[in-house]
C-alpha positions in Angstrom: 11.1 -13.2 38.5 11.8 -14.1 34.8 15.4 -14.3 33.8 16.4 -11.6 31.4 19.5 -10.9 29.3 20.6 -8.2 31.7 20.7 -10.8 34.5 23.0 -13.0 32.4 25.2 -9.9 31.8 25.4 -9.3 35.5 26.4 -12.9 36.2 29.1 -12.7 33.5 30.4 -9.4 34.9 30.7 -10.8 38.4 32.6 -13.9 37.1 34.9 -11.8 35.0 35.7 -9.3 37.8 36.1 -12.0 40.4 34.5 -9.9 43.1 31.2 -8.1 43.8 33.0 -4.8 44.5 34.9 -4.8 41.2 31.8 -6.0 39.3 29.7 -3.2 40.8 32.3 -0.6 39.7 32.3 -2.0 36.2 28.5 -2.0 36.0 28.2 1.4 37.5 26.2 0.2 40.6 26.6 0.4 44.3 28.0 -2.8 45.8 24.9 -3.4 48.1 22.6 -2.9 45.1 24.5 -5.5 43.1 24.4 -7.9 46.0 20.6 -7.5 46.2 20.3 -8.1 42.5 22.4 -11.2 42.6 20.3 -12.7 45.4 17.1 -12.1 43.3 18.8 -13.9 40.3 19.9 -16.8 42.5 16.4 -17.2 43.9 15.0 -17.3 40.3 17.5 -19.9 39.3 17.1 -22.0 42.4 20.5 -21.8 44.1 23.7 -19.9 44.7 25.8 -19.0 41.7 28.9 -17.8 43.6 30.7 -18.7 46.8 31.9 -15.6 48.6 35.3 -15.5 50.2 38.0 -13.1 51.4 39.7 -13.2 48.0 36.5 -12.6 46.1 33.9 -14.9 44.5 34.1 -18.2 42.8 31.4 -19.8 40.7 29.5 -22.8 42.1 28.6 -25.7 40.0 25.3 -24.1 39.2 27.2 -20.9 38.5 29.5 -22.6 36.0 26.5 -24.2 34.3 24.7 -20.8 33.9 27.9 -19.1 32.8 28.5 -21.7 30.1 25.1 -21.0 28.7 25.4 -17.3 29.1 28.7 -17.3 27.1 26.8 -18.8 24.2 23.6 -16.8 24.5 25.0 -13.3 25.0 27.3 -13.3 21.9 24.5 -14.9 19.9 22.1 -12.1 20.9 24.7 -9.5 20.2 25.3 -11.0 16.7 21.5 -11.0 16.1 21.2 -7.4 17.0 24.2 -6.4 14.8 22.8 -8.4 11.8 19.3 -6.9 12.3 20.8 -3.4 12.2 22.7 -4.2 9.1 19.6 -5.7 7.5 17.6 -2.6 8.4 20.2 -0.3 7.0 20.4 -2.3 3.8 16.6 -2.4 3.5 16.3 1.3 4.1 18.8 1.8 1.3 17.0 -0.4 -1.2 13.3 -0.4 -0.1 11.2 0.5 -2.9 7.5 1.0 -3.8 4.7 -1.5 -3.1 1.8 -0.4 -5.2 -1.8 -1.6 -5.0 -4.3 -0.8 -7.8 -7.7 -1.7 -9.2 -6.8 -2.5 -12.8 -7.1 1.1 -13.8 -5.2 2.7 -16.7 -2.5 4.4 -14.6 -0.9 1.6 -12.6 1.4 0.4 -15.4 2.5 3.9 -16.3 3.3 4.6 -12.6 5.4 1.4 -12.4 7.3 2.4 -15.5 8.1 5.9 -14.2 9.1 4.8 -10.7 11.3 2.0 -12.1 13.0 4.5 -14.4 13.5 7.1 -11.7 14.8 4.5 -9.1 16.5 1.7 -11.0 18.1 0.4 -7.7 14.8 0.1 -5.9 12.2 -2.7 -6.3 8.7 -1.8 -7.5 6.0 -4.4 -6.9 2.3 -4.4 -7.6 -0.9 -6.0 -6.2 -4.2 -5.7 -8.0 -7.7 -6.3 -6.9 -11.2 -5.3 -8.0 -11.8 -4.2 -4.4 -10.9 -0.7 -3.5 -11.6 -1.6 0.1 -9.1 -4.5 0.0 -6.4 -2.3 -1.5 -6.9 0.5 1.1 -7.0 -2.0 4.0 -3.6 -3.4 2.9 -2.1 0.1 2.8 -3.6 0.9 6.2 -2.0 -2.3 7.6 1.4 -1.4 6.0 1.3 -4.4 3.7 1.4 -2.0 0.7 2.9 1.5 0.5 0.4 3.2 -1.9 -3.1 2.6 -3.1 -4.0 3.8 -6.6 -7.8 3.5 -6.8 -10.8 5.5 -8.0 -14.1 6.7 -6.6 -17.3 7.6 -8.3 -18.0 11.3 -8.1 -17.5 12.9 -4.8 -17.8 9.7 -2.7 -15.3 9.2 0.1 -12.5 6.7 -0.5 -12.2 3.7 1.8 -10.1 3.9 5.1 -10.5 7.6 4.9 -9.8 8.1 8.6 -6.5 6.1 8.5 -5.0 7.1 5.2 -4.0 10.3 3.5 -5.7 10.6 0.1 -4.8 13.0 -2.7 -6.5 13.4 -6.1 -4.4 12.5 -9.1 -7.1 13.6 -11.6 -10.8 13.5 -12.4 -12.2 12.2 -15.6 -15.6 12.1 -17.2 -17.0 8.6 -17.8 -17.0 7.8 -21.5 -18.8 5.1 -23.4 -17.2 2.5 -25.7 -19.0 1.7 -28.9 -18.2 -0.7 -31.7 -16.9 1.2 -34.8 -20.1 0.2 -36.7 -22.5 1.6 -34.1 -24.8 4.3 -35.4 -23.6 6.8 -32.8 -19.9 6.1 -33.3 -19.3 9.3 -35.3 -21.0 11.6 -32.8 -19.0 14.2 -30.9 -21.1 13.7 -27.7 -23.8 11.2 -26.9 -26.9 11.8 -24.8 -27.2 9.0 -22.3 -30.9 8.7 -23.2 -30.0 7.8 -26.8 -28.5 4.6 -25.4 -31.6 3.5 -23.5 -32.1 0.4 -25.5 -28.5 -0.9 -25.1 -27.0 -3.6 -23.0 -24.0 -2.4 -20.9 -20.7 -3.8 -19.8 -18.3 -2.6 -17.1 -15.6 -3.9 -14.8 -16.7 -4.9 -11.3 -15.9 -3.0 -8.1 -17.1 -2.5 -4.5 -17.7 1.2 -4.7 -20.9 3.1 -5.6 -20.3 3.4 -9.3 -23.1 0.9 -10.2 -25.6 2.9 -8.1 -24.4 6.1 -9.6 -24.9 4.7 -13.1 -28.4 3.5 -12.4 -29.3 6.9 -11.0 -27.9 8.7 -14.1 -30.0 6.4 -16.3 -33.0 7.1 -14.2 -32.5 10.9 -14.7 -32.2 10.2 -18.4 -35.6 8.5 -18.3 -34.7 4.7 -18.5 -33.4 1.8 -16.6 -30.6 -0.3 -18.1 -31.8 -3.6 -19.5 -28.7 -5.5 -18.5 -25.2 -4.8 -17.2 -22.4 -7.4 -17.8 -19.7 -7.0 -15.1 -16.5 -8.7 -16.3 -12.8 -8.2 -16.8 -11.5 -5.5 -19.1 -10.6 -7.8 -22.0 -14.1 -9.3 -22.0 -15.7 -5.8 -21.8 -13.8 -4.9 -24.9 -14.8 -8.1 -26.7 -18.5 -7.5 -25.9 -18.3 -4.0 -27.4 -16.3 -5.1 -30.4 -18.9 -7.7 -31.4 -21.8 -5.3 -30.8 -23.2 -7.2 -27.8 -23.0 -4.2 -25.4 -22.0 -0.6 -24.9 -19.1 -0.2 -22.4 -18.5 2.3 -19.7 -14.9 3.4 -19.4 -12.6 6.2 -18.1 -11.9 9.0 -20.6 -8.2 7.9 -20.6 -9.1 4.4 -22.0 -6.3 3.7 -24.6 -7.1 3.4 -28.3 -8.2 -0.1 -29.1 -9.0 -1.7 -32.4 -12.7 -2.1 -33.3 -14.0 0.4 -30.8 -14.3 4.1 -30.3 -14.8 6.0 -27.0 -17.2 8.9 -26.8 -18.2 11.4 -24.1 -21.6 11.5 -22.6 -23.3 14.9 -23.0 -23.2 16.9 -19.8 -20.7 14.5 -18.1 -23.4 12.8 -15.9 -20.8 10.5 -14.4 -17.2 11.2 -13.4 -14.4 9.3 -11.8 -11.7 10.5 -9.4 -8.3 8.9 -9.5 -6.8 8.9 -6.0 -3.5 8.0 -4.4 -3.5 7.0 -0.8 -0.8 6.2 1.8 -0.4 5.8 5.6 0.9 9.0 7.2 3.1 7.2 9.7 5.0 4.9 7.3 8.0 5.3 5.0 5.6 6.0 2.1 4.9 9.4 3.6 8.4 10.5 2.8 8.1 9.6 -0.9 4.4 10.4 -1.4 4.9 13.8 -3.1 7.2 12.2 -5.7 4.8 9.3 -6.3 1.9 11.7 -6.6 3.7 13.8 -9.2 4.5 10.7 -11.2 0.9 9.5 -11.1 -0.3 12.9 -12.3 2.2 12.9 -15.1 1.1 9.4 -16.2 -2.5 10.6 -16.3 -1.6 13.6 -18.3 0.2 11.4 -20.8 -2.8 9.0 -21.0 -5.2 11.9 -21.6 -3.0 13.3 -24.4 -2.9 9.9 -26.2 -6.7 9.8 -26.3 -8.1 11.6 -29.3 -11.6 11.5 -28.0 -10.6 12.9 -24.6 -8.5 15.6 -26.1 -11.4 16.6 -28.4 -13.8 16.7 -25.4 -11.4 18.9 -23.4 -11.4 21.4 -26.3 -15.2 21.7 -26.1 -16.6 24.9 -24.6 -17.4 24.4 -20.9 -15.8 20.9 -20.7 -15.3 20.1 -17.0 -16.1 17.4 -14.5 -17.3 17.6 -11.0 
């Protein structure tokens, strides 16, 4: 038998009461049951803890040794439990929002809105190019929310463990240098860009395959695709080295214009995910509302997106 805290409490109760009968009453046990329990404890510790007599019980040398340790251990454990409870209550009062994102345009806006709405709660972020990594961290409760995207109707990662809700869906636009011959067009046919090099941010979803398939339907294969960070994508477009792929909400940037592709052959779904059995579930509706508000504001700031939305039949998916 392994010694447990309840055994130490039993030993202390017997010593404090001075008799098995009084200790049994205090512990709410029958005296024979307490006697049996004491014998098991003594066998586990290797000797008698109390000498029985007419006047009650008295601790043996081994009993005094165990009692001395018990009077240190038991208050320490009680203190630990009380401090843990205080910590938990304090954390519940101030726990905030741990957000994971994939470098999309909405993460910064969501941080701003949550920090403004909850100035007393911390908001932290983790970014990665990998939608799967972000989703796995939410599924393992290391993050509260995943703000990621999927190409078209493809399923998000960790779909069986997480709840996913759509924030919005956007057509995929192209970024062109302001000096590009098609920079003034209202819409651009993908086939008209057949001779261009392309640039895009990396990811572990199916967007690359979807883009290649869209090009094939337009009658060409892309000559080269540079996968790099957002700043480098912008630079390659600004200097005329490549045409960029971007969300329709891409913010206005000097030296480039964004334009829709005719027929919206590619679209992107912004998704918010969380684990249904964590604290995040209680705040998910609010976070989703903030994310949708951030997207609406980003769309309103984009002249090219606003113009596309005003076109007859403009829709995605």
